[in-house]
C-alpha positions as CSV (number, residue, x, y, z in Angstrom):
1,M,224.0,-56.0,-21.4
2,S,220.8,-53.9,-21.8
3,L,218.2,-53.0,-19.2
4,P,214.6,-53.6,-20.3
5,I,212.6,-50.5,-21.2
6,Y,209.2,-50.5,-19.4
7,N,206.4,-48.2,-18.5
8,G,207.4,-45.9,-15.5
9,M,211.0,-47.2,-15.3
10,P,213.6,-45.0,-13.4
11,V,215.1,-42.1,-15.4
12,Y,217.8,-39.5,-14.7
13,P,216.3,-36.7,-12.7
14,G,214.6,-34.2,-15.1
15,D,214.6,-36.6,-18.1
16,P,211.3,-37.5,-19.7
17,E,209.3,-40.2,-18.0
18,V,209.0,-43.5,-19.9
19,A,205.6,-44.5,-21.2
20,V,205.0,-47.8,-23.0
21,E,201.4,-48.4,-23.9
22,V,199.6,-50.9,-26.0
23,A,198.1,-49.0,-29.0
24,H,196.8,-51.9,-31.1
25,T,195.7,-55.3,-30.0
26,Y,195.3,-58.6,-31.9
27,E,191.7,-58.7,-30.9
28,R,190.8,-55.3,-32.3
29,H,193.4,-54.8,-35.1
30,T,194.7,-58.4,-35.8
31,W,198.2,-57.2,-34.8
32,E,199.9,-55.8,-31.7
33,L,201.7,-52.5,-31.5
34,R,203.1,-50.4,-28.6
35,K,203.4,-46.6,-28.4
36,L,206.7,-45.5,-26.9
37,S,207.5,-42.2,-25.2
38,L,211.0,-41.8,-23.8
39,G,214.1,-39.7,-23.7
40,S,217.0,-40.4,-26.0
41,H,219.1,-41.3,-22.9
42,T,216.7,-43.9,-21.4
43,G,218.0,-47.2,-20.0
44,T,221.1,-48.6,-21.6
45,H,222.1,-45.9,-24.1
46,V,224.9,-44.4,-26.2
47,D,225.9,-40.7,-26.1
48,A,227.0,-38.8,-29.1
49,P,229.5,-35.9,-28.7
50,S,226.6,-33.5,-29.4
51,H,224.9,-34.6,-26.1
52,M,227.3,-32.3,-24.2
53,H,229.0,-30.2,-26.9
54,P,227.0,-27.9,-29.2
55,G,227.9,-28.4,-32.9
56,A,229.7,-31.7,-32.2
57,A,229.0,-34.9,-34.0
58,T,225.5,-36.3,-33.8
59,L,224.6,-40.0,-34.0
60,D,223.9,-39.7,-37.7
61,D,227.3,-38.1,-38.3
62,L,229.0,-41.1,-36.9
63,P,229.6,-44.2,-39.1
64,P,228.2,-47.6,-37.8
65,E,231.7,-48.9,-37.1
66,R,231.9,-46.4,-34.2
67,F,229.3,-48.5,-32.3
68,F,231.0,-51.9,-32.2
69,G,234.4,-53.5,-31.9
70,K,236.8,-55.5,-29.8
71,S,236.5,-54.5,-26.1
72,R,237.5,-55.3,-22.6
73,V,236.0,-54.9,-19.1
74,V,238.5,-53.1,-16.9
75,R,238.9,-51.5,-13.4
76,P,240.4,-48.1,-12.9
77,G,243.7,-49.6,-11.5
78,D,244.1,-52.3,-14.2
79,E,246.3,-52.2,-17.3
80,W,244.1,-50.9,-20.2
81,P,244.8,-52.2,-23.6
82,A,245.0,-49.9,-26.6
83,G,242.8,-50.3,-29.7
84,R,239.7,-51.6,-27.8
85,G,236.5,-50.2,-26.3
86,L,236.8,-50.0,-22.5
87,F,234.0,-50.8,-20.1
88,F,234.6,-50.0,-16.4
89,L,233.5,-52.1,-13.5
90,G,232.7,-49.6,-10.7
91,A,232.5,-45.9,-10.8
92,V,235.2,-43.9,-12.7
93,G,235.8,-40.2,-12.8
94,M,238.2,-37.5,-14.1
95,E,241.2,-39.2,-12.4
96,S,241.1,-41.6,-15.4
97,F,240.7,-39.0,-18.2
98,E,244.4,-38.5,-19.1
99,R,245.0,-42.3,-19.5
100,L,241.8,-42.6,-21.6
101,A,242.7,-39.5,-23.7
102,E,246.1,-41.0,-24.4
103,L,244.7,-44.4,-25.4
104,S,241.8,-42.8,-27.4
105,P,239.5,-45.9,-27.3
106,P,236.6,-45.9,-29.8
107,F,234.1,-46.0,-27.0
108,V,234.0,-46.1,-23.2
109,G,231.2,-47.4,-21.0
110,G,230.2,-48.0,-17.4
111,E,229.4,-45.8,-14.4
112,L,231.1,-42.7,-15.7
113,S,231.0,-39.4,-13.8
114,E,229.3,-36.6,-15.7
115,E,232.5,-34.7,-15.8
116,L,234.4,-37.6,-17.3
117,E,231.6,-38.3,-19.8
118,R,231.7,-34.6,-20.9
119,A,235.5,-34.7,-21.3
120,L,235.4,-38.0,-23.3
121,L,232.6,-36.7,-25.6
122,G,234.7,-33.5,-26.1
123,R,237.4,-35.7,-27.5
124,G,234.9,-37.5,-29.8
125,I,234.9,-40.7,-27.7
126,V,231.5,-42.2,-27.7
127,T,230.1,-43.2,-24.3
128,Y,227.7,-45.9,-23.1
129,T,225.8,-45.8,-19.8
130,G,223.2,-47.9,-18.1
131,L,225.0,-51.2,-19.0
132,H,223.9,-54.4,-17.3
133,G,225.9,-57.5,-16.5
134,L,229.5,-56.2,-17.0
135,D,230.4,-58.3,-14.0
136,R,229.6,-61.5,-15.9
137,I,232.3,-60.9,-18.5
138,P,235.6,-62.6,-17.5
139,A,238.3,-60.2,-16.4
140,G,241.1,-59.7,-19.0
141,A,239.1,-61.3,-21.7
142,D,238.6,-59.5,-25.0
143,F,235.1,-59.7,-26.5
144,M,233.2,-58.1,-29.4
145,F,230.8,-55.4,-28.3
146,Y,227.8,-54.3,-30.3
147,G,225.7,-51.3,-29.2
148,F,223.9,-49.8,-32.2
149,P,221.8,-46.7,-31.8
150,L,218.5,-46.0,-33.5
151,R,219.2,-43.8,-36.6
152,I,217.8,-40.6,-35.1
153,A,218.4,-37.5,-37.3
154,G,220.5,-35.1,-35.3
155,G,220.5,-37.6,-32.4
156,D,222.3,-36.7,-29.2
157,G,221.9,-40.3,-27.9
158,S,219.8,-43.4,-28.2
159,P,218.8,-46.5,-26.3
160,V,220.7,-49.5,-27.6
161,R,220.6,-53.3,-27.4
162,A,224.1,-53.8,-26.1
163,I,225.6,-57.3,-26.8
164,A,228.9,-58.9,-25.7
165,V,230.1,-61.8,-27.8
166,L,232.8,-63.8,-26.1
167,D,235.1,-66.3,-27.9
168,E,234.6,-69.9,-26.9
């Protein structure tokens, strides 16, 4: 469910450009190593409440279990189950906030408006953006989602390797 990170990839206007450079080579150093320069909200990423709320929880304040769990892909007009992470197909905005606040999912992802993302983070609900392949997950099917951030001290967000594991 993650987009690849590559040199010069598109970023949100004003965010740091992405640079991925070979720093060491097998021929010269007997190993290969890349130097990465990117913003904490590059590609497929998770947002901590501190991203939009000063003094709110940072990535390292949140326990690992906040970044995985039973989930479902939904549309704005669908029934939304309680007790699951919710990932939206299509754009979703503030018109969905009250329903989400009532359900209080552990995390929400998809094409979220900035206003909705800010409101969810204000409620301590972790958000994921830049997800890829949500349309390949069967409608109405629960799956296990894993989207662990890098352990960035004071982190407001982090690229993630987002994984959906479906039951057979």
